[in-house]
C-alpha positions as CSV (number, residue, x, y, z in Angstrom):
1,M,0.0,0.0,0.0
2,T,1.4,3.4,-1.0
3,P,1.6,6.4,1.4
4,V,-1.3,8.0,-0.5
5,E,-3.4,4.9,-0.2
6,R,-2.6,4.6,3.6
7,E,-3.5,8.2,4.2
8,Y,-6.7,7.8,2.2
9,E,-7.8,4.9,4.3
10,A,-7.0,6.8,7.5
11,F,-8.9,9.8,6.2
12,R,-12.0,7.8,5.3
13,A,-11.9,6.0,8.7
14,A,-11.5,9.2,10.8
15,R,-14.6,10.2,12.7
16,R,-13.3,13.6,13.7
17,F,-10.8,16.1,12.4
18,P,-9.3,17.9,15.4
19,G,-7.3,20.3,13.1
20,L,-10.6,21.5,11.6
21,D,-11.9,22.3,15.1
22,G,-8.7,24.2,15.7
23,L,-9.2,26.1,12.5
24,R,-12.7,27.0,13.6
25,A,-11.1,28.4,16.8
26,L,-8.8,30.5,14.8
27,S,-11.8,31.7,12.8
28,I,-13.7,32.9,15.8
29,L,-10.7,34.6,17.3
30,L,-10.3,36.6,14.0
31,V,-14.0,37.6,14.2
32,L,-13.5,38.7,17.8
33,T,-10.7,41.0,16.8
34,S,-12.9,42.8,14.3
35,H,-15.7,43.3,16.8
36,M,-13.5,44.7,19.6
37,H,-13.4,48.0,17.7
38,D,-9.8,48.7,19.0
39,P,-7.5,50.1,16.3
40,V,-4.6,47.8,17.4
41,W,-6.5,44.8,16.0
42,S,-7.3,46.3,12.6
43,F,-4.3,44.6,10.9
44,F,-5.8,41.1,11.3
45,A,-8.8,41.6,9.0
46,G,-11.0,39.8,11.4
47,G,-13.8,39.5,8.9
48,F,-11.8,36.8,7.1
49,G,-12.7,34.5,10.0
50,V,-16.1,34.2,8.5
51,T,-14.5,33.2,5.2
52,I,-12.7,30.3,6.9
53,F,-16.1,29.3,8.6
54,F,-17.6,29.1,5.1
55,G,-14.8,26.8,3.8
56,I,-15.1,24.6,6.8
57,S,-18.9,24.3,6.4
58,G,-18.7,23.4,2.7
59,F,-16.1,20.7,3.4
60,L,-17.8,19.2,6.5
61,I,-21.4,19.1,5.3
62,T,-20.4,17.6,1.9
63,T,-18.2,15.0,3.6
64,L,-21.0,14.0,6.0
65,L,-23.4,13.6,3.1
66,L,-20.9,11.6,0.9
67,R,-20.2,9.2,3.8
68,E,-23.9,8.7,4.6
69,E,-24.4,7.9,0.9
70,D,-21.6,5.4,1.0
71,R,-23.0,3.7,4.1
72,H,-26.7,3.6,3.3
73,G,-26.8,3.9,-0.5
74,R,-28.6,7.2,-0.4
75,V,-28.8,10.4,1.6
76,S,-31.8,11.0,3.9
77,L,-32.5,14.7,3.3
78,K,-35.2,14.6,5.9
79,N,-32.8,13.4,8.6
80,F,-30.2,15.8,7.5
81,Y,-32.6,18.8,7.8
82,I,-33.8,17.6,11.2
83,R,-30.3,17.4,12.6
84,R,-29.5,20.9,11.2
85,V,-32.7,22.3,12.7
86,F,-31.8,21.1,16.2
87,R,-28.2,22.1,15.7
88,I,-28.7,25.7,14.5
89,L,-32.1,27.0,15.4
90,P,-32.3,26.7,19.2
91,L,-29.2,28.8,20.0
92,Y,-29.9,31.2,17.2
93,F,-33.4,32.1,18.3
94,L,-32.3,32.2,21.9
95,A,-29.8,34.9,21.0
96,L,-32.4,36.7,18.9
97,A,-34.9,36.6,21.7
98,L,-32.4,38.0,24.1
99,T,-31.6,40.8,21.6
100,I,-35.3,41.6,21.3
101,V,-35.6,41.9,25.1
102,L,-32.5,44.1,25.4
103,V,-33.5,46.4,22.5
104,L,-37.3,46.7,23.0
105,G,-37.3,46.2,26.8
106,I,-34.5,48.3,28.1
107,G,-33.5,50.4,25.1
108,L,-30.1,49.0,24.3
109,G,-28.7,48.8,20.8
110,E,-29.7,51.0,18.0
111,G,-33.3,51.6,19.1
112,G,-36.6,49.9,18.6
113,S,-38.0,51.3,15.4
114,N,-35.1,50.4,13.2
115,F,-34.7,47.0,14.8
116,L,-38.3,46.2,14.3
117,E,-38.0,47.0,10.6
118,R,-35.1,44.6,10.3
119,L,-36.5,41.9,12.6
120,P,-38.4,39.9,9.9
121,L,-35.2,39.5,7.9
122,L,-33.2,38.6,11.0
123,A,-35.8,36.0,12.1
124,T,-35.8,34.3,8.7
125,F,-32.0,34.1,8.3
126,N,-31.8,36.9,5.8
127,G,-29.6,39.1,7.9
128,E,-27.3,39.9,5.0
129,F,-30.2,42.0,3.6
130,A,-31.0,43.7,6.9
131,G,-28.2,46.3,6.8
132,S,-26.0,47.2,9.7
133,G,-27.2,47.5,13.3
134,T,-28.0,45.4,16.3
135,F,-27.6,41.6,15.6
136,S,-26.1,42.3,12.2
137,H,-23.3,39.9,12.9
138,S,-25.8,37.1,12.1
139,W,-25.6,37.8,8.4
140,S,-23.1,35.0,7.9
141,L,-25.5,32.5,9.5
142,G,-28.1,33.5,6.8
143,I,-25.6,32.6,4.1
144,E,-24.8,29.2,5.7
145,E,-28.5,28.4,6.4
146,K,-29.3,28.9,2.7
147,F,-26.4,26.6,1.9
148,Y,-27.7,24.0,4.3
149,I,-31.1,24.0,2.7
150,I,-30.2,24.3,-1.0
151,W,-26.9,22.4,-1.4
152,P,-28.0,18.9,-0.1
153,L,-31.2,19.2,-2.2
154,L,-29.3,20.0,-5.4
155,A,-26.2,17.9,-4.9
156,F,-27.8,14.7,-3.5
157,G,-31.5,15.1,-4.4
158,L,-31.1,15.7,-8.1
159,L,-29.6,12.7,-9.9
160,P,-28.2,14.6,-12.9
161,I,-26.2,16.8,-10.6
162,R,-25.2,14.0,-8.3
163,N,-23.9,11.9,-11.2
164,R,-21.7,14.8,-12.3
165,L,-21.0,16.5,-8.9
166,G,-17.3,16.9,-9.6
167,A,-17.9,18.5,-13.0
168,V,-20.6,20.8,-11.6
169,L,-18.3,22.1,-8.9
170,A,-15.5,22.5,-11.4
171,V,-17.8,25.0,-13.1
172,A,-19.5,26.5,-10.1
173,V,-16.4,27.3,-8.0
174,P,-14.6,29.5,-10.6
175,A,-18.0,30.9,-11.7
176,A,-18.6,32.1,-8.1
177,A,-15.1,33.6,-7.9
178,V,-15.8,35.6,-11.1
179,M,-19.3,36.7,-10.0
180,S,-17.7,38.2,-6.9
181,Y,-16.1,40.9,-9.0
182,V,-19.2,41.7,-11.2
183,P,-21.4,44.4,-9.7
184,W,-24.8,42.7,-10.4
185,T,-23.7,39.2,-9.3
186,G,-21.4,40.1,-6.4
187,Y,-23.7,38.6,-3.8
188,F,-23.3,35.1,-5.2
189,G,-19.5,35.4,-4.9
190,I,-20.0,35.1,-1.1
191,Y,-20.6,31.4,-1.7
192,F,-17.2,30.9,-3.3
193,P,-15.4,29.7,-0.2
194,I,-18.4,27.4,0.7
195,L,-18.4,25.9,-2.8
196,G,-14.6,25.6,-2.6
197,G,-15.0,23.6,0.6
198,C,-17.5,21.4,-1.1
199,A,-15.1,20.8,-4.0
200,L,-12.3,19.9,-1.5
201,A,-14.6,17.4,0.2
202,V,-15.5,15.7,-3.2
203,A,-11.8,15.5,-4.2
204,M,-10.8,14.0,-0.8
205,H,-13.6,11.5,-0.8
206,S,-12.6,10.0,-4.1
207,R,-9.7,7.6,-4.1
208,R,-8.6,8.8,-7.5
209,S,-8.4,12.5,-6.7
210,F,-7.3,12.2,-3.1
211,A,-3.7,12.3,-4.3
212,F,-4.1,16.0,-5.1
213,A,-5.1,16.8,-1.5
214,F,-2.3,14.5,-0.3
215,A,0.3,16.5,-2.3
216,L,-1.1,19.8,-0.8
217,S,-0.8,18.3,2.7
218,G,3.0,17.8,2.5
219,R,5.0,19.3,5.3
220,W,6.5,22.1,3.2
221,V,3.6,22.7,0.8
222,G,1.0,22.6,3.6
223,G,3.1,24.7,5.9
224,L,3.7,27.4,3.2
225,A,0.0,27.4,2.3
226,F,-0.9,28.0,6.0
227,I,1.7,30.8,6.3
228,A,0.4,32.4,3.1
229,M,-3.1,32.3,4.5
230,I,-2.0,34.0,7.7
231,A,0.0,36.6,5.7
232,M,-3.1,37.3,3.6
233,L,-4.8,38.6,6.7
234,G,-2.7,41.7,6.4
235,L,-1.9,41.8,2.7
236,N,-5.3,41.2,1.1
237,R,-6.2,44.9,1.5
238,Y,-3.3,45.9,-0.7
239,L,-4.5,43.9,-3.7
240,P,-5.5,46.0,-6.7
241,F,-8.8,44.3,-7.0
242,Q,-11.6,43.7,-4.5
243,D,-14.8,41.8,-4.7
244,Q,-18.1,43.7,-5.1
245,S,-19.8,42.4,-2.0
246,N,-16.8,43.0,0.3
247,Y,-17.6,39.6,1.9
248,A,-16.3,37.0,-0.7
249,H,-12.6,37.6,0.1
250,V,-11.7,35.5,-2.9
251,A,-7.9,35.7,-2.8
252,F,-7.8,34.9,0.9
253,A,-10.3,32.1,0.5
254,V,-8.1,30.5,-2.1
255,F,-5.2,30.3,0.3
256,A,-7.4,29.1,3.1
257,L,-8.7,26.3,1.0
258,L,-5.2,25.3,-0.1
259,A,-4.2,25.2,3.5
260,M,-7.0,22.9,4.6
261,P,-5.5,19.5,3.4
262,G,-2.4,20.1,5.5
263,I,-4.6,20.9,8.5
264,L,-6.8,17.8,7.9
265,I,-4.2,15.1,7.0
266,G,-0.7,16.6,7.1
267,D,1.9,16.2,9.7
268,G,3.2,19.8,9.8
269,F,3.3,22.3,12.6
270,Q,-0.1,23.8,11.6
271,R,-2.0,20.6,12.2
272,K,-0.2,20.0,15.5
273,L,-0.9,23.5,16.7
274,L,-4.5,23.5,15.7
275,S,-5.0,20.0,17.2
276,L,-3.9,21.1,20.7
277,R,-6.7,20.1,23.1
278,P,-7.5,23.7,24.4
279,V,-7.6,25.0,20.8
280,V,-9.9,22.2,19.7
281,Y,-12.2,22.7,22.7
282,Y,-12.5,26.4,22.0
283,G,-13.3,25.6,18.4
284,N,-16.1,23.3,19.6
285,L,-17.7,26.3,21.3
286,A,-17.4,28.6,18.3
287,Y,-21.1,28.7,17.4
288,G,-22.1,29.9,20.8
289,V,-19.2,32.3,21.0
290,Y,-20.1,33.8,17.6
291,L,-23.8,34.3,18.5
292,F,-23.3,35.7,22.0
293,H,-20.0,37.6,21.9
294,P,-21.7,40.9,21.1
295,F,-23.5,40.8,24.5
296,V,-20.2,40.1,26.2
297,G,-18.6,42.9,24.3
298,D,-21.3,45.4,25.6
299,V,-20.4,44.4,29.1
300,I,-16.6,44.8,28.5
301,D,-17.2,48.2,26.8
302,R,-18.9,49.5,29.9
303,A,-15.8,48.5,32.0
304,I,-13.1,49.6,29.5
305,P,-14.5,51.6,26.5
306,A,-13.8,50.5,23.0
307,G,-11.4,52.4,20.7
308,Q,-8.3,51.7,22.8
309,S,-5.0,52.5,21.1
310,S,-3.0,51.2,24.0
311,I,-1.8,47.7,23.4
312,V,-2.1,46.9,27.1
313,L,-5.7,48.0,27.5
314,A,-6.7,46.5,24.1
315,S,-5.1,43.2,25.1
316,V,-6.9,43.2,28.5
317,R,-10.2,43.8,26.6
318,F,-9.4,41.1,24.1
319,A,-8.5,38.6,26.9
320,A,-11.7,39.4,28.7
321,M,-13.7,38.8,25.5
322,I,-12.0,35.4,25.0
323,V,-12.6,34.3,28.6
324,L,-16.1,35.6,29.1
325,S,-17.4,34.5,25.7
326,F,-15.9,31.1,26.3
327,A,-17.7,30.9,29.7
328,V,-21.1,31.9,28.2
329,A,-20.7,29.6,25.2
330,W,-19.8,26.7,27.5
331,V,-22.9,27.2,29.7
332,L,-25.1,27.4,26.6
333,R,-23.5,24.3,25.1
334,V,-24.1,22.2,28.2
335,S,-27.6,23.5,28.8
336,V,-29.0,24.1,25.3
337,E,-26.8,23.1,22.4
338,Q,-25.8,19.6,23.4
339,P,-29.3,18.5,24.5
340,M,-30.8,19.8,21.3
341,I,-28.2,18.1,19.2
342,R,-28.8,14.8,21.0
343,F,-32.5,15.2,20.6
344,G,-32.2,15.8,16.8
345,R,-30.0,12.7,16.5
346,R,-32.6,10.6,18.4
347,L,-35.3,11.8,16.1
348,T,-33.4,10.6,13.1
349,S,-32.9,7.2,14.8
350,R,-29.3,6.9,13.7
351,T,-26.2,6.6,15.7
352,P,-22.6,7.3,14.4
353,R,-21.0,4.4,12.7
354,P,-17.3,3.8,11.8
355,G,-16.3,6.3,9.2
356,Q,-18.9,8.9,10.0
357,V,-17.6,12.4,10.8
358,E,-19.0,13.9,13.9
359,S,-19.4,17.5,12.9
360,D,-21.2,18.5,16.0
361,P,-19.7,16.4,18.8
362,A,-21.5,16.2,22.1
363,K,-18.2,16.2,24.0
364,P,-14.5,16.7,23.3
365,V,-12.5,13.7,22.2
366,S,-10.9,11.8,25.0
367,R,-7.2,11.3,25.3
368,R,-7.6,7.6,24.6
369,E,-9.5,8.3,21.4
370,E,-6.8,10.7,20.3
371,R,-4.1,8.1,20.9
372,L,-6.1,5.4,19.0
373,R,-6.6,7.7,16.1
374,S,-3.0,8.7,16.0
375,A,-2.0,5.1,16.0
376,R,-4.2,4.4,13.1
377,Q,-3.0,7.3,11.0
378,P,0.5,7.0,9.3
379,R,3.0,9.7,9.7
């Protein structure tokens, strides 16, 4: 068995990708820098954290569906949608309900009239059309929710597309990249990193095309791709061309997608760093952190006002944001998120089987599981 074949078998047998959870942690930390509103963090282009989220979602959801199809001969769209509903909606509407109380009840945020005008869009996951204001950070969840609804239906519900999924993505991915630079189609460019993640999942699922991802995961190639992704956080703004929507971040997304194989299956520093247990654990809390960190930020702003140019005060504010948002997300994960996820899984009457990726784990991986997985995977 060649190294490529051994790594392919290890990839198909893996139930979790710790490096991907670590990448999710990096994503949410980038988002937090942009929402601190302190000038010292402006270099990091924190909005790119959402672009990484999109790439992860495209890869993970497509991998889940491909593996379910392999196990059962088909994809149950009903079960998929049930699991997504209980994964996404409870925490989202809890955050939205809290926002309604704070805005309409005690007058926080931008004020009631404007918020009420925007509320129907926010409540239907169309926040990207609701403009700026209170709860506007939910715009990216609107993008992902549309992806969760439409992509499985198209890719696994329509036989002509399923039979030519690789070819369809070979056209759709560059088309979305081009659309991002065209004024009237710029919105669709936002889906470029998601579709790129889908294409990576299809490539890595196939034994024939896995060799391409394996080549990208090499220690030097994967490491350089990861370093280039980090460098793009500061360099992207100096590029002579920018996408029309200001949310597609095409150039950065390309480097992020090229870095993902090394994070998933490589043996370089980036995978080891992102697979550290505390990093993985924070990544598992990313959804709760993302939804509720603006409330934490309001509390911090009252103690230490935003706009700090002092690196010391800005660092104190950022550390407080990380710790407090982690605490809030952990409480919500234990009390709301995990019970709802488990309930959704019970409704679908399916339990994880060998080779199934756990995209929404109910608990962190144990040390024993990590050792077993490391023993199975070649280095």
